[in-house]
N, C-alpha and C positions, 0 to 999 in steps of 0.2 A: 176371506181368501187372502193369502199372502201376495205381496207385490214384489216383483223382481226388477232390478235396475242394473244398468252397466254404466260405468263412468265413461267419459269421452275417450280417455286413454285406453281403457279396456276395450271399448267398442272398436277402436282402430286396430288393436291387436287381434281381436276376434275376427274382424273382417279379413285381415291379412292371413290369419291362420285357418280361415274357412270354418270357424266355429259357429254353428247355428244357434238360434234362440232355443230350438228344441233340445239341444245338448245342454244348454244352461238350465233349462227347466228340469231336465232329468237330474242334473247335479243338485239342484235345490230339493227335489223329491227325495234324493238319497240322504241329504242332510236332515230333512224332516223325519226320516225313518231312523235317524241315529247313525247312519253310515257315512262317515267323513274321514278324510285322511288324518286331520289333526285339529284340535281345538287349541288355538294359539293364545287364548285369553283375551279379555277386553272385547268380546263379541266378534272376534276375528277367527276365521276358519280357513284351513287349507283343504282344497278338494281336488282330486284328480279327475280329469275329463279326457275322453278320447279325442284324437285328432283324425280327420278323414283319412282313411286308408291305413291307419296305424293302430287303431284301438286304444284302450286305456294304458296298456303296458308301454307303448311307445308314444304316449300322448303328452298331455300338458298338466301343469299345476295351476290352480287359480287361487287367489286370495279373495275372500269374501267377508264383508262385514254383514252380520246377520242378527236380527231378533227373530229367533225361530218361530215359524208360523205367522210372521207379520211382514217383515221387510228384509230384502236381501240386496246388497250392493256388490257387484263384481268389481273389484278394485284393480286387480292385476292378473295377467296370465303370462305364463312362460313355458316354453317347451322344456321337458325334463333334461334334454341334452344341452340346453342353453345355460341353465343355472341349477346347482344342486339344491340350494335352499336360500331363504332370505336372511339378511343380517339382522342383528339386534336393532340397529338404527332404522332399517326398513320396517321392522315389526312395530317399533314405537310410532313411526309415521302412519302406518296402516291403522293402528289402534286409534290414533287421534282423528284421522280422517273419517274412519268408520263411525266413531262415536258422534262426530259432528253430523254426518249424514243421517244416522239413525235417529238423531234428536230433532230433525226437521219436522215442522208441522206440514200438513197437506198443502197449504197455500205456498209455502216456500219451496216445497218439492215440485209443485206445478211450475213455479217460475224457473227452476233449474231445468226442467224438461223443456219448457218453452224456449229457453236460450241454448238448448242442446248441450248442456254441461253433463246431463245424465239422460239416458234413454230408457224407457220402460220396455221390458221384454214382453213380447206378445206370446200368448200360449196357443 
């Protein structure tokens, strides 16, 4: 079974934007089915998600580092009216952070969860 995580920064944004873990799980299910907004390369994907009361059309974009069917890390979220897209610099950063997170062994991942740097999404 795949595992889903959100970084501390993403978790703060999700709480403020009222994005539930259920919405994140649905976004991952869509990725696993091959339905995602964009494959940005380097195991980084862009996925649209609905925001409460606005649906997907007026929703948000998320940046996710993923090894499909294994691990997913939600790195960033932003409303569509907040920012059109990410810059090349941001993409380079997300690829590097994503690759580092995806390379973690279970013991190191547990440590990051224990110190609240990442949170595991409950299904």
